[in-house]
PDB file as gemmi writes it, atoms N, CA and C in Angstrom:
CRYST1    1.000    1.000    1.000  90.00  90.00  90.00 P 1                      
ATOM      1  N   MET A   1       0.834  -1.172   0.015  1.00  0.00           N  
ATOM      2  CA  MET A   1      -0.008  -0.042   0.003  1.00  0.00           C  
ATOM      3  C   MET A   1       0.884   1.183  -0.037  1.00  0.00           C  
ATOM      4  N   ALA A   2       0.602   2.149  -0.879  1.00  0.00           N  
ATOM      5  CA  ALA A   2       1.358   3.392  -1.001  1.00  0.00           C  
ATOM      6  C   ALA A   2       0.526   4.541  -0.480  1.00  0.00           C  
ATOM      7  N   THR A   3       1.140   5.668  -0.132  1.00  0.00           N  
ATOM      8  CA  THR A   3       0.571   6.905   0.307  1.00  0.00           C  
ATOM      9  C   THR A   3       0.971   8.059  -0.536  1.00  0.00           C  
ATOM     10  N   VAL A   4       0.045   8.781  -0.958  1.00  0.00           N  
ATOM     11  CA  VAL A   4       0.259  10.035  -1.748  1.00  0.00           C  
ATOM     12  C   VAL A   4      -0.259  11.212  -1.024  1.00  0.00           C  
ATOM     13  N   THR A   5       0.528  12.265  -0.947  1.00  0.00           N  
ATOM     14  CA  THR A   5       0.027  13.439  -0.279  1.00  0.00           C  
ATOM     15  C   THR A   5      -0.368  14.454  -1.309  1.00  0.00           C  
ATOM     16  N   LEU A   6      -1.752  14.742  -1.230  1.00  0.00           N  
ATOM     17  CA  LEU A   6      -2.263  15.685  -2.317  1.00  0.00           C  
ATOM     18  C   LEU A   6      -2.364  17.099  -1.641  1.00  0.00           C  
ATOM     19  N   GLU A   7      -1.917  18.008  -2.431  1.00  0.00           N  
ATOM     20  CA  GLU A   7      -1.915  19.423  -1.957  1.00  0.00           C  
ATOM     21  C   GLU A   7      -3.159  20.137  -2.689  1.00  0.00           C  
ATOM     22  N   ILE A   8      -4.074  20.415  -1.850  1.00  0.00           N  
ATOM     23  CA  ILE A   8      -5.331  21.111  -2.379  1.00  0.00           C  
ATOM     24  C   ILE A   8      -5.606  22.301  -1.458  1.00  0.00           C  
ATOM     25  N   GLY A   9      -5.548  23.412  -2.145  1.00  0.00           N  
ATOM     26  CA  GLY A   9      -5.631  24.698  -1.402  1.00  0.00           C  
ATOM     27  C   GLY A   9      -4.481  24.746  -0.355  1.00  0.00           C  
ATOM     28  N   ASP A  10      -4.683  25.046   0.765  1.00  0.00           N  
ATOM     29  CA  ASP A  10      -3.748  25.238   1.764  1.00  0.00           C  
ATOM     30  C   ASP A  10      -3.601  23.945   2.712  1.00  0.00           C  
ATOM     31  N   HIS A  11      -4.206  22.889   2.203  1.00  0.00           N  
ATOM     32  CA  HIS A  11      -4.183  21.615   3.066  1.00  0.00           C  
ATOM     33  C   HIS A  11      -3.362  20.470   2.288  1.00  0.00           C  
ATOM     34  N   ARG A  12      -2.778  19.646   3.092  1.00  0.00           N  
ATOM     35  CA  ARG A  12      -2.068  18.431   2.608  1.00  0.00           C  
ATOM     36  C   ARG A  12      -2.898  17.326   3.033  1.00  0.00           C  
ATOM     37  N   TRP A  13      -3.274  16.440   2.124  1.00  0.00           N  
ATOM     38  CA  TRP A  13      -4.139  15.270   2.421  1.00  0.00           C  
ATOM     39  C   TRP A  13      -3.358  14.005   2.137  1.00  0.00           C  
ATOM     40  N   PRO A  14      -2.911  13.200   3.134  1.00  0.00           N  
ATOM     41  CA  PRO A  14      -2.340  11.939   2.791  1.00  0.00           C  
ATOM     42  C   PRO A  14      -3.540  10.959   2.405  1.00  0.00           C  
ATOM     43  N   VAL A  15      -3.315  10.246   1.228  1.00  0.00           N  
ATOM     44  CA  VAL A  15      -4.303   9.387   0.776  1.00  0.00           C  
ATOM     45  C   VAL A  15      -3.633   8.048   0.340  1.00  0.00           C  
ATOM     46  N   ALA A  16      -4.142   6.976   0.870  1.00  0.00           N  
ATOM     47  CA  ALA A  16      -3.555   5.621   0.646  1.00  0.00           C  
ATOM     48  C   ALA A  16      -4.106   5.154  -0.820  1.00  0.00           C  
ATOM     49  N   CYS A  17      -3.284   4.403  -1.476  1.00  0.00           N  
ATOM     50  CA  CYS A  17      -3.615   3.866  -2.743  1.00  0.00           C  
ATOM     51  C   CYS A  17      -2.859   2.545  -2.943  1.00  0.00           C  
ATOM     52  N   ARG A  18      -3.234   1.747  -3.871  1.00  0.00           N  
ATOM     53  CA  ARG A  18      -2.440   0.609  -4.223  1.00  0.00           C  
ATOM     54  C   ARG A  18      -1.133   0.996  -4.838  1.00  0.00           C  
ATOM     55  N   ASP A  19      -0.140   0.148  -4.635  1.00  0.00           N  
ATOM     56  CA  ASP A  19       1.172   0.369  -5.231  1.00  0.00           C  
ATOM     57  C   ASP A  19       0.952   0.472  -6.781  1.00  0.00           C  
ATOM     58  N   GLY A  20       1.628   1.417  -7.372  1.00  0.00           N  
ATOM     59  CA  GLY A  20       1.523   1.610  -8.827  1.00  0.00           C  
ATOM     60  C   GLY A  20       0.497   2.587  -9.250  1.00  0.00           C  
ATOM     61  N   GLU A  21      -0.474   3.027  -8.259  1.00  0.00           N  
ATOM     62  CA  GLU A  21      -1.532   3.941  -8.667  1.00  0.00           C  
ATOM     63  C   GLU A  21      -1.158   5.412  -8.216  1.00  0.00           C  
ATOM     64  N   GLU A  22       0.052   5.577  -7.765  1.00  0.00           N  
ATOM     65  CA  GLU A  22       0.464   6.871  -7.221  1.00  0.00           C  
ATOM     66  C   GLU A  22       0.225   8.042  -8.256  1.00  0.00           C  
ATOM     67  N   ALA A  23       0.711   7.807  -9.412  1.00  0.00           N  
ATOM     68  CA  ALA A  23       0.690   8.878 -10.496  1.00  0.00           C  
ATOM     69  C   ALA A  23      -0.786   9.225 -10.830  1.00  0.00           C  
ATOM     70  N   ARG A  24      -1.598   8.193 -10.937  1.00  0.00           N  
ATOM     71  CA  ARG A  24      -3.018   8.321 -11.274  1.00  0.00           C  
ATOM     72  C   ARG A  24      -3.692   9.217 -10.124  1.00  0.00           C  
ATOM     73  N   LEU A  25      -3.373   8.844  -8.899  1.00  0.00           N  
ATOM     74  CA  LEU A  25      -4.014   9.641  -7.790  1.00  0.00           C  
ATOM     75  C   LEU A  25      -3.519  11.064  -7.766  1.00  0.00           C  
ATOM     76  N   GLU A  26      -2.225  11.261  -8.117  1.00  0.00           N  
ATOM     77  CA  GLU A  26      -1.726  12.625  -8.152  1.00  0.00           C  
ATOM     78  C   GLU A  26      -2.422  13.377  -9.272  1.00  0.00           C  
ATOM     79  N   LEU A  27      -2.751  12.729 -10.436  1.00  0.00           N  
ATOM     80  CA  LEU A  27      -3.439  13.466 -11.447  1.00  0.00           C  
ATOM     81  C   LEU A  27      -4.911  13.731 -11.137  1.00  0.00           C  
ATOM     82  N   LEU A  28      -5.548  12.864 -10.434  1.00  0.00           N  
ATOM     83  CA  LEU A  28      -6.818  13.156  -9.924  1.00  0.00           C  
ATOM     84  C   LEU A  28      -6.837  14.289  -8.808  1.00  0.00           C  
ATOM     85  N   GLY A  29      -5.815  14.259  -7.957  1.00  0.00           N  
ATOM     86  CA  GLY A  29      -5.599  15.284  -6.983  1.00  0.00           C  
ATOM     87  C   GLY A  29      -5.464  16.718  -7.680  1.00  0.00           C  
ATOM     88  N   SER A  30      -4.677  16.686  -8.781  1.00  0.00           N  
ATOM     89  CA  SER A  30      -4.416  17.910  -9.498  1.00  0.00           C  
ATOM     90  C   SER A  30      -5.711  18.469 -10.142  1.00  0.00           C  
ATOM     91  N   MET A  31      -6.589  17.591 -10.517  1.00  0.00           N  
ATOM     92  CA  MET A  31      -7.879  18.044 -11.133  1.00  0.00           C  
ATOM     93  C   MET A  31      -8.670  18.753 -10.126  1.00  0.00           C  
ATOM     94  N   ILE A  32      -8.646  18.233  -8.803  1.00  0.00           N  
ATOM     95  CA  ILE A  32      -9.379  18.844  -7.761  1.00  0.00           C  
ATOM     96  C   ILE A  32      -8.698  20.285  -7.456  1.00  0.00           C  
ATOM     97  N   ALA A  33      -7.422  20.215  -7.367  1.00  0.00           N  
ATOM     98  CA  ALA A  33      -6.681  21.445  -7.046  1.00  0.00           C  
ATOM     99  C   ALA A  33      -6.916  22.490  -8.111  1.00  0.00           C  
ATOM    100  N   GLU A  34      -7.083  22.173  -9.349  1.00  0.00           N  
ATOM    101  CA  GLU A  34      -7.388  23.216 -10.310  1.00  0.00           C  
ATOM    102  C   GLU A  34      -8.714  23.946 -10.110  1.00  0.00           C  
ATOM    103  N   ARG A  35      -9.706  23.126  -9.585  1.00  0.00           N  
ATOM    104  CA  ARG A  35     -10.973  23.726  -9.270  1.00  0.00           C  
ATOM    105  C   ARG A  35     -11.112  24.396  -7.937  1.00  0.00           C  
ATOM    106  N   TRP A  36     -10.093  24.190  -7.069  1.00  0.00           N  
ATOM    107  CA  TRP A  36     -10.094  24.597  -5.696  1.00  0.00           C  
ATOM    108  C   TRP A  36     -10.316  26.106  -5.520  1.00  0.00           C  
ATOM    109  N   PRO A  37      -9.631  27.024  -6.316  1.00  0.00           N  
ATOM    110  CA  PRO A  37      -9.894  28.393  -6.092  1.00  0.00           C  
ATOM    111  C   PRO A  37     -11.346  28.750  -6.233  1.00  0.00           C  
ATOM    112  N   ASP A  38     -12.005  28.372  -7.294  1.00  0.00           N  
ATOM    113  CA  ASP A  38     -13.349  28.649  -7.540  1.00  0.00           C  
ATOM    114  C   ASP A  38     -14.250  28.052  -6.458  1.00  0.00           C  
ATOM    115  N   ALA A  39     -13.961  26.856  -6.063  1.00  0.00           N  
ATOM    116  CA  ALA A  39     -14.750  26.131  -5.061  1.00  0.00           C  
ATOM    117  C   ALA A  39     -14.593  26.836  -3.665  1.00  0.00           C  
ATOM    118  N   ALA A  40     -13.341  27.227  -3.337  1.00  0.00           N  
ATOM    119  CA  ALA A  40     -13.164  27.830  -2.040  1.00  0.00           C  
ATOM    120  C   ALA A  40     -13.846  29.211  -1.988  1.00  0.00           C  
ATOM    121  N   ARG A  41     -13.804  29.876  -3.144  1.00  0.00           N  
ATOM    122  CA  ARG A  41     -14.478  31.213  -3.190  1.00  0.00           C  
ATOM    123  C   ARG A  41     -16.032  31.080  -3.054  1.00  0.00           C  
ATOM    124  N   ALA A  42     -16.576  30.115  -3.730  1.00  0.00           N  
ATOM    125  CA  ALA A  42     -17.990  29.834  -3.725  1.00  0.00           C  
ATOM    126  C   ALA A  42     -18.345  29.412  -2.291  1.00  0.00           C  
ATOM    127  N   ALA A  43     -17.614  28.572  -1.645  1.00  0.00           N  
ATOM    128  CA  ALA A  43     -17.901  28.104  -0.249  1.00  0.00           C  
ATOM    129  C   ALA A  43     -17.842  29.199   0.766  1.00  0.00           C  
ATOM    130  N   GLY A  44     -17.165  30.222   0.473  1.00  0.00           N  
ATOM    131  CA  GLY A  44     -16.936  31.259   1.501  1.00  0.00           C  
ATOM    132  C   GLY A  44     -16.469  30.952   2.859  1.00  0.00           C  
ATOM    133  N   ASN A  45     -17.126  31.224   3.853  1.00  0.00           N  
ATOM    134  CA  ASN A  45     -16.689  30.779   5.214  1.00  0.00           C  
ATOM    135  C   ASN A  45     -17.217  29.441   5.666  1.00  0.00           C  
ATOM    136  N   SER A  46     -17.750  28.651   4.752  1.00  0.00           N  
ATOM    137  CA  SER A  46     -18.358  27.423   5.085  1.00  0.00           C  
ATOM    138  C   SER A  46     -17.334  26.355   5.408  1.00  0.00           C  
ATOM    139  N   GLY A  47     -16.111  26.529   5.013  1.00  0.00           N  
ATOM    140  CA  GLY A  47     -15.008  25.578   5.408  1.00  0.00           C  
ATOM    141  C   GLY A  47     -14.560  24.705   4.324  1.00  0.00           C  
ATOM    142  N   THR A  48     -13.501  23.865   4.645  1.00  0.00           N  
ATOM    143  CA  THR A  48     -12.863  23.051   3.700  1.00  0.00           C  
ATOM    144  C   THR A  48     -13.762  21.928   3.109  1.00  0.00           C  
ATOM    145  N   LEU A  49     -14.494  21.255   3.886  1.00  0.00           N  
ATOM    146  CA  LEU A  49     -15.328  20.219   3.442  1.00  0.00           C  
ATOM    147  C   LEU A  49     -16.335  20.786   2.473  1.00  0.00           C  
ATOM    148  N   GLN A  50     -16.970  21.877   2.684  1.00  0.00           N  
ATOM    149  CA  GLN A  50     -17.921  22.428   1.775  1.00  0.00           C  
ATOM    150  C   GLN A  50     -17.122  22.830   0.407  1.00  0.00           C  
ATOM    151  N   ALA A  51     -16.029  23.324   0.474  1.00  0.00           N  
ATOM    152  CA  ALA A  51     -15.215  23.612  -0.719  1.00  0.00           C  
ATOM    153  C   ALA A  51     -14.883  22.403  -1.487  1.00  0.00           C  
ATOM    154  N   LEU A  52     -14.464  21.331  -0.738  1.00  0.00           N  
ATOM    155  CA  LEU A  52     -14.155  20.069  -1.481  1.00  0.00           C  
ATOM    156  C   LEU A  52     -15.482  19.500  -2.079  1.00  0.00           C  
ATOM    157  N   LEU A  53     -16.618  19.636  -1.492  1.00  0.00           N  
ATOM    158  CA  LEU A  53     -17.890  19.115  -2.018  1.00  0.00           C  
ATOM    159  C   LEU A  53     -18.060  19.881  -3.318  1.00  0.00           C  
ATOM    160  N   LEU A  54     -17.877  21.256  -3.259  1.00  0.00           N  
ATOM    161  CA  LEU A  54     -18.149  22.058  -4.488  1.00  0.00           C  
ATOM    162  C   LEU A  54     -17.127  21.602  -5.558  1.00  0.00           C  
ATOM    163  N   ALA A  55     -15.944  21.398  -5.210  1.00  0.00           N  
ATOM    164  CA  ALA A  55     -14.911  20.961  -6.191  1.00  0.00           C  
ATOM    165  C   ALA A  55     -15.413  19.674  -6.907  1.00  0.00           C  
ATOM    166  N   ALA A  56     -15.797  18.806  -6.052  1.00  0.00           N  
ATOM    167  CA  ALA A  56     -16.308  17.459  -6.559  1.00  0.00           C  
ATOM    168  C   ALA A  56     -17.474  17.690  -7.496  1.00  0.00           C  
ATOM    169  N   LEU A  57     -18.480  18.557  -7.113  1.00  0.00           N  
ATOM    170  CA  LEU A  57     -19.592  18.825  -7.860  1.00  0.00           C  
ATOM    171  C   LEU A  57     -19.204  19.434  -9.294  1.00  0.00           C  
ATOM    172  N   MET A  58     -18.112  20.268  -9.327  1.00  0.00           N  
ATOM    173  CA  MET A  58     -17.636  20.747 -10.504  1.00  0.00           C  
ATOM    174  C   MET A  58     -17.153  19.707 -11.513  1.00  0.00           C  
ATOM    175  N   LEU A  59     -16.376  18.869 -10.816  1.00  0.00           N  
ATOM    176  CA  LEU A  59     -15.811  17.694 -11.550  1.00  0.00           C  
ATOM    177  C   LEU A  59     -17.067  16.782 -12.095  1.00  0.00           C  
ATOM    178  N   ALA A  60     -17.972  16.559 -11.234  1.00  0.00           N  
ATOM    179  CA  ALA A  60     -19.237  15.706 -11.632  1.00  0.00           C  
ATOM    180  C   ALA A  60     -19.870  16.378 -12.770  1.00  0.00           C  
ATOM    181  N   ASP A  61     -20.011  17.722 -12.785  1.00  0.00           N  
ATOM    182  CA  ASP A  61     -20.680  18.497 -13.797  1.00  0.00           C  
ATOM    183  C   ASP A  61     -19.960  18.311 -15.119  1.00  0.00           C  
ATOM    184  N   ASP A  62     -18.547  18.404 -15.073  1.00  0.00           N  
ATOM    185  CA  ASP A  62     -17.720  18.171 -16.227  1.00  0.00           C  
ATOM    186  C   ASP A  62     -17.966  16.722 -16.801  1.00  0.00           C  
ATOM    187  N   LEU A  63     -17.980  15.785 -15.843  1.00  0.00           N  
ATOM    188  CA  LEU A  63     -18.207  14.353 -16.299  1.00  0.00           C  
ATOM    189  C   LEU A  63     -19.622  14.223 -16.912  1.00  0.00           C  
ATOM    190  N   ALA A  64     -20.661  14.850 -16.337  1.00  0.00           N  
ATOM    191  CA  ALA A  64     -22.017  14.688 -16.933  1.00  0.00           C  
ATOM    192  C   ALA A  64     -22.043  15.306 -18.315  1.00  0.00           C  
ATOM    193  N   ASP A  65     -21.307  16.491 -18.527  1.00  0.00           N  
ATOM    194  CA  ASP A  65     -21.352  17.150 -19.777  1.00  0.00           C  
ATOM    195  C   ASP A  65     -20.665  16.268 -20.788  1.00  0.00           C  
ATOM    196  N   ALA A  66     -19.537  15.576 -20.382  1.00  0.00           N  
ATOM    197  CA  ALA A  66     -18.837  14.655 -21.300  1.00  0.00           C  
ATOM    198  C   ALA A  66     -19.674  13.513 -21.558  1.00  0.00           C  
ATOM    199  N   GLN A  67     -20.463  12.948 -20.624  1.00  0.00           N  
ATOM    200  CA  GLN A  67     -21.251  11.826 -20.897  1.00  0.00           C  
ATOM    201  C   GLN A  67     -22.418  12.145 -21.817  1.00  0.00           C  
ATOM    202  N   SER A  68     -23.013  13.318 -21.625  1.00  0.00           N  
ATOM    203  CA  SER A  68     -24.222  13.685 -22.377  1.00  0.00           C  
ATOM    204  C   SER A  68     -23.793  14.076 -23.803  1.00  0.00           C  
ATOM    205  N   GLY A  69     -22.563  14.414 -23.987  1.00  0.00           N  
ATOM    206  CA  GLY A  69     -22.066  14.751 -25.355  1.00  0.00           C  
ATOM    207  C   GLY A  69     -21.611  13.562 -26.009  1.00  0.00           C  
ATOM    208  N   GLY A  70     -21.595  12.542 -25.271  1.00  0.00           N  
ATOM    209  CA  GLY A  70     -21.089  11.210 -25.910  1.00  0.00           C  
ATOM    210  C   GLY A  70     -19.586  11.165 -25.952  1.00  0.00           C  
ATOM    211  N   ALA A  71     -18.973  10.200 -25.271  1.00  0.00           N  
ATOM    212  CA  ALA A  71     -17.596   9.977 -25.385  1.00  0.00           C  
ATOM    213  C   ALA A  71     -17.179   9.523 -26.744  1.00  0.00           C  
ATOM    214  N   ARG A  72     -16.031  10.023 -27.230  1.00  0.00           N  
ATOM    215  CA  ARG A  72     -15.557   9.699 -28.574  1.00  0.00           C  
ATOM    216  C   ARG A  72     -15.249   8.236 -28.680  1.00  0.00           C  
ATOM    217  N   THR A  73     -14.701   7.672 -27.674  1.00  0.00           N  
ATOM    218  CA  THR A  73     -14.364   6.235 -27.724  1.00  0.00           C  
ATOM    219  C   THR A  73     -14.815   5.482 -26.468  1.00  0.00           C  
ATOM    220  N   PRO A  74     -14.906   4.174 -26.440  1.00  0.00           N  
ATOM    221  CA  PRO A  74     -15.176   3.457 -25.323  1.00  0.00           C  
ATOM    222  C   PRO A  74     -14.084   3.624 -24.242  1.00  0.00           C  
ATOM    223  N   GLU A  75     -12.906   3.805 -24.664  1.00  0.00           N  
ATOM    224  CA  GLU A  75     -11.826   3.998 -23.645  1.00  0.00           C  
ATOM    225  C   GLU A  75     -12.008   5.340 -22.935  1.00  0.00           C  
ATOM    226  N   GLU A  76     -12.482   6.425 -23.568  1.00  0.00           N  
ATOM    227  CA  GLU A  76     -12.763   7.647 -22.842  1.00  0.00           C  
ATOM    228  C   GLU A  76     -13.969   7.453 -21.814  1.00  0.00           C  
ATOM    229  N   ALA A  77     -14.933   6.720 -22.243  1.00  0.00           N  
ATOM    230  CA  ALA A  77     -16.062   6.562 -21.387  1.00  0.00           C  
ATOM    231  C   ALA A  77     -15.551   5.641 -20.114  1.00  0.00           C  
ATOM    232  N   ASP A  78     -14.759   4.674 -20.339  1.00  0.00           N  
ATOM    233  CA  ASP A  78     -14.115   3.932 -19.227  1.00  0.00           C  
ATOM    234  C   ASP A  78     -13.345   4.786 -18.364  1.00  0.00           C  
ATOM    235  N   ALA A  79     -12.547   5.653 -19.034  1.00  0.00           N  
ATOM    236  CA  ALA A  79     -11.667   6.528 -18.100  1.00  0.00           C  
ATOM    237  C   ALA A  79     -12.511   7.488 -17.298  1.00  0.00           C  
ATOM    238  N   LEU A  80     -13.532   8.050 -17.868  1.00  0.00           N  
ATOM    239  CA  LEU A  80     -14.362   8.994 -17.159  1.00  0.00           C  
ATOM    240  C   LEU A  80     -15.147   8.269 -15.973  1.00  0.00           C  
ATOM    241  N   ALA A  81     -15.616   7.048 -16.241  1.00  0.00           N  
ATOM    242  CA  ALA A  81     -16.271   6.199 -15.151  1.00  0.00           C  
ATOM    243  C   ALA A  81     -15.218   5.934 -14.011  1.00  0.00           C  
ATOM    244  N   ALA A  82     -13.991   5.679 -14.490  1.00  0.00           N  
ATOM    245  CA  ALA A  82     -12.976   5.319 -13.464  1.00  0.00           C  
ATOM    246  C   ALA A  82     -12.692   6.659 -12.562  1.00  0.00           C  
ATOM    247  N   VAL A  83     -12.526   7.747 -13.221  1.00  0.00           N  
ATOM    248  CA  VAL A  83     -12.352   9.024 -12.520  1.00  0.00           C  
ATOM    249  C   VAL A  83     -13.517   9.238 -11.482  1.00  0.00           C  
ATOM    250  N   ALA A  84     -14.710   9.039 -11.939  1.00  0.00           N  
ATOM    251  CA  ALA A  84     -15.847   9.206 -11.127  1.00  0.00           C  
ATOM    252  C   ALA A  84     -15.905   8.344  -9.874  1.00  0.00           C  
ATOM    253  N   GLU A  85     -15.468   7.039 -10.097  1.00  0.00           N  
ATOM    254  CA  GLU A  85     -15.418   6.113  -9.033  1.00  0.00           C  
ATOM    255  C   GLU A  85     -14.385   6.516  -8.059  1.00  0.00           C  
ATOM    256  N   LYS A  86     -13.198   6.947  -8.494  1.00  0.00           N  
ATOM    257  CA  LYS A  86     -12.096   7.262  -7.629  1.00  0.00           C  
ATOM    258  C   LYS A  86     -12.393   8.637  -6.814  1.00  0.00           C  
ATOM    259  N   LEU A  87     -13.214   9.456  -7.480  1.00  0.00           N  
ATOM    260  CA  LEU A  87     -13.566  10.718  -6.799  1.00  0.00           C  
ATOM    261  C   LEU A  87     -14.617  10.406  -5.698  1.00  0.00           C  
ATOM    262  N   GLU A  88     -15.511   9.519  -5.950  1.00  0.00           N  
ATOM    263  CA  GLU A  88     -16.502   9.059  -4.942  1.00  0.00           C  
ATOM    264  C   GLU A  88     -15.793   8.318  -3.755  1.00  0.00           C  
ATOM    265  N   ALA A  89     -14.798   7.512  -4.111  1.00  0.00           N  
ATOM    266  CA  ALA A  89     -14.034   6.899  -2.988  1.00  0.00           C  
ATOM    267  C   ALA A  89     -13.234   7.836  -2.132  1.00  0.00           C  
ATOM    268  N   LEU A  90     -12.619   8.869  -2.803  1.00  0.00           N  
ATOM    269  CA  LEU A  90     -11.872   9.957  -2.147  1.00  0.00           C  
ATOM    270  C   LEU A  90     -12.763  10.679  -1.325  1.00  0.00           C  
ATOM    271  N   ALA A  91     -13.974  11.152  -1.831  1.00  0.00           N  
ATOM    272  CA  ALA A  91     -15.016  11.877  -0.981  1.00  0.00           C  
ATOM    273  C   ALA A  91     -15.435  11.117   0.249  1.00  0.00           C  
ATOM    274  N   THR A  92     -15.578   9.812   0.093  1.00  0.00           N  
ATOM    275  CA  THR A  92     -15.948   9.007   1.254  1.00  0.00           C  
ATOM    276  C   THR A  92     -14.893   9.017   2.277  1.00  0.00           C  
ATOM    277  N   ARG A  93     -13.636   8.788   1.875  1.00  0.00           N  
ATOM    278  CA  ARG A  93     -12.524   8.830   2.822  1.00  0.00           C  
ATOM    279  C   ARG A  93     -12.424  10.100   3.497  1.00  0.00           C  
ATOM    280  N   LEU A  94     -12.598  11.201   2.747  1.00  0.00           N  
ATOM    281  CA  LEU A  94     -12.490  12.541   3.281  1.00  0.00           C  
ATOM    282  C   LEU A  94     -13.595  12.893   4.307  1.00  0.00           C  
ATOM    283  N   GLU A  95     -14.793  12.320   4.078  1.00  0.00           N  
ATOM    284  CA  GLU A  95     -15.862  12.539   4.881  1.00  0.00           C  
ATOM    285  C   GLU A  95     -15.629  11.780   6.308  1.00  0.00           C  
ATOM    286  N   LYS A  96     -14.853  10.791   6.305  1.00  0.00           N  
ATOM    287  CA  LYS A  96     -14.663  10.004   7.529  1.00  0.00           C  
ATOM    288  C   LYS A  96     -13.513  10.562   8.305  1.00  0.00           C  
ATOM    289  N   ARG A  97     -12.741  11.524   7.783  1.00  0.00           N  
ATOM    290  CA  ARG A  97     -11.553  12.144   8.486  1.00  0.00           C  
ATOM    291  C   ARG A  97     -12.150  13.175   9.459  1.00  0.00           C  
ATOM    292  N   PRO A  98     -11.547  13.381  10.617  1.00  0.00           N  
ATOM    293  CA  PRO A  98     -11.886  14.464  11.420  1.00  0.00           C  
ATOM    294  C   PRO A  98     -11.670  15.748  10.767  1.00  0.00           C  
ATOM    295  N   ALA A  99     -12.444  16.776  11.181  1.00  0.00           N  
ATOM    296  CA  ALA A  99     -12.326  18.130  10.522  1.00  0.00           C  
ATOM    297  C   ALA A  99     -10.969  18.738  11.001  1.00  0.00           C  
ATOM    298  N   ASN A 100     -10.432  19.431  10.056  1.00  0.00           N  
ATOM    299  CA  ASN A 100      -9.136  20.227  10.510  1.00  0.00           C  
ATOM    300  C   ASN A 100      -9.612  21.547  11.113  1.00  0.00           C  
ATOM    301  N   PRO A 101      -8.951  21.969  12.174  1.00  0.00           N  
ATOM    302  CA  PRO A 101      -9.440  23.244  12.823  1.00  0.00           C  
ATOM    303  C   PRO A 101      -9.068  24.438  12.034  1.00  0.00           C  
TER     304      PRO A 101                                                      
END                                                                             
């Protein structure tokens, strides 16, 4: 089991993953980090978990747009589904963590 530390906003999140999946997890983390400024701004003073939820919703919106537009290849559809599953798993793990002060 490997651990990757994702830097999202001003937080560092250690996340466990299977050996060999580190690069993929880092890529997924960077997708969240790209949306973080807008999500944090929209969350206002609601806190980190609210901002993470908004970032996840932004990614889900992108995924829904891609799915409704029709993926160009079955591989793209599979990749999008895999990203969605990993985001859901990450969100579940983050929800179980104690809140940062």
